C-alpha positions, 0 to 999 in steps of 0.5 A: 707297948702300944697305948691308944689315947682317945683324945677327948673327955666327952662321954660316949664320943665317936673318938672313943669308938674309933679308938676301940676300933683301932684296938680291935684291929691291932688285936686282929693283927696280933698286937695287944694295946692299952686304951686311955680314955681321957674321960678318966683323967682326974677331975682336978688334974689342972690343980692337982697334977701339974708342975711336978705334983702327982696324985695317986689317980694320975700316977697310974696314968703316968705309969702307963704313959712311961711304960708305953713305946708307941702311942696312937692318938685319936683326936676330934676337931675342937674349934679348929684344933685338938681338944685342950684336955689332950694338951693338959695330958701332955703337960701333966706328964713327966718331961722328957721321959714320957714321950721323948724318942717314942713313936706316935700315929695320929688320926683326926676325926670331925663331923665336918668335911676336913677330918681335923686337918688343922688339929692334927697339924697343930698336934704334930708340932707339939709332938715334934717339940717333945721329941715324939716321932710321928708316923708320916701317914697321918689320917683324917676321917671326915663326916665321922657320923657316916663312917661308923655303924651302930657297933662302932665299926668303920664301914666306908671301904676307903677309910678301912683301907687307909686305917689298915695301911696305917696300922700295918705301917705303925706296927713296923714303925 
C-alpha cells in the first residue's frame, strides 16, 4: 500500500495540492494510494501520543502507517528545512515497525528558487536513521506558485516530466 503524506499542517497548502496531484497521477497509472494530511493530526499529539501513549485518534493514523509499504513525502520548506509537524509524526509512530525497511519517495517544494533542497537532505538523514529506504530520484520543486494551476495541477512541462519519471521509478522500487 502507498501512502502520500502532505508534510505540513497548514490549511489549504500547496503541499496538499501537490500530494493530491501525486495521488491522481498514481491512480492514472493503476496504483491506489492513501493521503495523510497532517492537518488531521490530533491537536494535542505532543502530549497525548508520544513515548508509547496512544489515543484513539492517533491509533487510526498509526494503523495506516503500519499497513503502508511505500510512502511519498511532500515537504514544504520551513526555515531552511522540513516542517516540525512532520518530525512529530515520525516521532509519535511506533519504532521500528512503522518505517523500518519500507520505501519512500521525497519531494521538496518551496516558494523560493531552491525547492527545499536542504529540507529534503535533512529528512533523508532521518529516513536513513529509521531504516526507511529512499528512492534515489528526489525532486525539488521551486517557485511552487508558478507550478500549479487553479485546480492544483502541475503545469510546467519539465516538472511534469520529472514527477512522471519519479512516479514510474517509485512504482517499480
